[in-house]
C-alpha positions, 0 to 999 in steps of 0.5 A: 814593927818598921820597914825602912825601904832603902839606905837613904831612908835610914835615920840616926834611930836605926843605928844600933841593933842586931841583925841578919841578912838574907831572902827569908822567902817563906819565913819556914822553920829554919828561919823562924829558929834564926829569928828566935835566937835574934830576938833573944839577943835584942833583949840582951843587948836592948835594941831592935832585932833588924832583917836586911832582905832584898827586893827583888831577890838577887837572882831574880835581878840577875837571871830573871824569869830564870830565878827560882820561884819565889815562895812569897812575896814582899807583903807577906814576908813583912807580915810573916817577920813581924809575926816573929818578933822583928822589930825592923826590916831593912829593904835594900833595892837590888839594882845595878848600884847594889849589885856593883857595891863592893864589898867593903863598901856594903860592909861600911854603908849599911852595917857600920854607919847605917845600922851600927850593928852590934851582933850579926847572924849569917850563913857561913856561906853568905857571899856578897858584894860586887863579883861575890867577893865579901864572905862570912870571913871578911864579915868576922873580921869587920866585926873584930874591927867594929866591935860587933859579933858574928856568927854562922846561922845554924842549920835547922833539920827536921829528922836524923839526916842532915842532908834530907832533914834541912829545912831550906826554901828550895826543899819547899819549892821542890815539895810545892812542885810535886805537889807534896804539901804535906812535906811543905806543910812540915817545913813551913810549919803551916799550909803554903798560902797564896794572899792577894786582893780580888781584882776584876777578871774577864769574867770567864768563870761566871760565863761558865757558871763558875764565878771565880775570885781572881788574884794577881800573883806579883811575882816573876815565878810561881812555885805553883801551877795547875788546878788546886784544892784550898780553903780561903781565909779572911772572908768570914769566920770559918775558912770556905772551901774551893777549887784554884786555878793558877795559870795562864788559861791557854783556852782564851789565850792567856799570857799572865800568870793569875791564881783564880779561886771558885768558892763553894756555897759562897755568893758575896761580892768581894772585890778588892777584899784581901784573902788568904789561899792555903793549897791542900791538894793538886787535882792536876796540871792546866791542860788545854782544850778545844772548846769552852765547853769542854773547859767547864765540863773539866771544872764540873770534874775538878769541884766534884773532886774537891769536894769529896776531898773535903768529905773525906777530911 
């Protein structure tokens, strides 16, 4: 699988593909259904399957911190797409140049001259180009002119009610914000996860008797805030149980949102290690405390509740 960062990195060998366009945030079951369709067409046409995506996501560019919470960062998205048989990812930097690009130019530069698309899958409500003037009908017309087929992305439902059963990134965010991790797991096809390298922190957890692995989230907005029961992978054969906090640590007047994980029965030094944190249950919201002693007492309660969760599991 090849990650192509920007139009300027397109080469002649990238010309000729089947493609889809979108954020693919979460790479959920609905996305995977589309990617299976794309892989089938890639085999039929004898050319690579390609995902065209944007970094940052368009709404992050336009509204910043008011954008919907991101389910995964680019690195995790690339890994997930690779697992789903995507052979090329064209990641376009969403900046003023791209935002101001007329839809006709996007079609010509990206789809026709850049990638030489032979088959394209998009949502029938897909809008693109300056002022979001480009739409599905414009793509169909361009396909007839340049001899590529355009089809709409099928809706993927779980259950019989099309309205409530539709799988979407928005529905997953809603489930996560409500602490409905079983619902999110059903839509994703796996536990909701965050990944990252363990970084040095302020050693506050160690001072309190609960040393934590600290992960920088690398996203403008996170769908989770609070204290959670977790399992951590990539450290040993079996996942390590623990309790995690996502927040700004108001007791020390923190400003940046960070993920901190206290691992049970684990005392290895893991700075620089890449870990995968699966979220199983929300215990509580992040709370302000009058003192470090009060925080320490609450962490002890959180740990006991998390251990009880695993005991019952």
